[in-house]
C-alpha positions, 0 to 999 in steps of 0.5 A, a space after each residue: 153727840 153722835 154723828 148719825 141719827 138714832 131711832 126713837 125708843 123708850 127703854 125701862 131698865 137699871 142701866 144705860 142702853 148702849 146697843 144703838 151707839 156701839 158702832 159710832 162710839 167705838 169707831 170714833 175712839 182710837 189711837 194714831 201713831 204718827 211717824 216721821 224723822 222729825 217727829 213721832 207722836 201718839 194721838 188719841 182720837 175721840 169723836 172729832 177731837 185729836 189730842 197728843 198723848 204724853 208717852 213716857 220714854 217715847 223718842 221725840 224725833 229721829 234726829 234727837 235720838 241720833 244726835 245729828 239733824 242731817 240725813 247723810 251719815 259719815 263713814 266712821 261710827 263708834 259706840 256712845 254707850 247705851 241709849 234708851 231701851 238699853 241699846 247701843 247708840 251710835 255717833 257719826 263723823 265725816 260726810 257722805 251717805 251710809 245707807 246700811 248704817 242708817 237703816 240699822 239705826 232707823 230700825 233701832 229708833 223705831 224699836 224704841 218707839 214700839 217699846 214705849 207705845 206698847 208699854 203705854 197701850 198694854 191694856 188696850 185691845 182696839 186697833 191702832 192706825 199708823 200714819 207716815 211715809 211708807 218707808 217708816 210705816 213698813 219698817 215699824 210693822 217689821 219691828 213691832 210686836 203689836 197685833 193691833 196695827 190696822 192693815 192699812 196706813 195713812 200714807 205720806 208726811 203727816 207732820 203738818 196735816 190738819 186734824 180734819 184731814 187726819 180724822 177723815 183719813 183715819 176714819 177710812 182706815 178704821 172702817 176698813 179694818 172693822 169691815 175686814 175683822 167682821 168678815 173674817 170673824 163671820 167666816 169663823 162662825 160659819 165653820 164651827 168645826 174649826 173654831 170655837 163658837 156659840 150660837 145658843 143664847 144661853 151659851 153666848 151669855 155664859 161665855 160672855 160672863 166668863 170672858 171667853 167671847 172674842 167677837 159677838 155678833 147680834 141682830 141690832 133689831 132683835 129682842 130677847 128678854 129673860 133672866 140669866 143666872 151667872 152661877 148656874 149659867 142658865 137662862 129663862 126666856 120671858 115675853 115681857 120686856 124689863 120694867 126697870 123695877 129692881 124686883 123684876 127678873 126680866 132683862 134685855 139679854 142681848 144687851 147683857 151679852 154686849 156689855 159683858 163682852 165689852 167688859 172682858 175686852 171682846 169685839 162687838 158687831 151690830 148687824 142687820 138681820 139679813 147680814 148675821 153670819 148665822 140665822 140667830 139673834 146673837 152668836 159669838 166667836 170664842 177665845 177658847 
């Protein structure tokens, strides 16, 4: 099920027609990394469902990692040998706070979280939503090597947040991130001298099949039919839409570019004609 109504359309083809549901599908599937001292969890959002993922090596809580359920730290510290990730764990004795030691230990804790999450999501290219109090999410951004963290976070203690509230807040973060990415890439397309781009359909298709498309923009209401030969990277435009017959050489070329961009882990934006960065049916910002 999709959240918004779809216009009626009949398509004859040899594959599913994916363009109309792109924004709904990709904005509805993403991970949330929930951080707190009591619990850390990697959650998978799919539609209206939130599921906790089992991540090998992911610390369960700050208290469990330190072996101490209290926040206050003693003045005496000694090494207890190597903890997860090959780092030295610390054992604390006595009473009283020790802010510097606690901050160092929080950094190490979040570093182990990042190692586990980065390994688990190493094949993923979509955005990751951070959720937690500002202290922890800010620290995590410092220690993390991920380039997929959304700029905004879900702020506050999320230990007891309901799925409905979490979904609503995460959806707003994802929408904001997608808008930010779309605007930044649109600017690149308007500056072809500074960034590699393709605006000719034949060039866009060739780059899509080569895996060079970083972000594809297309006019969601446009039509472009024809054939494309992968070996020679040549395109022939045709007037008639595809019939679905295996002998028919005509294809939906915009759909072809969309699918190939997605298969090679590119980003795709379906926009209204008046909001295209350049006055063409499809355009791409290239990786190289």
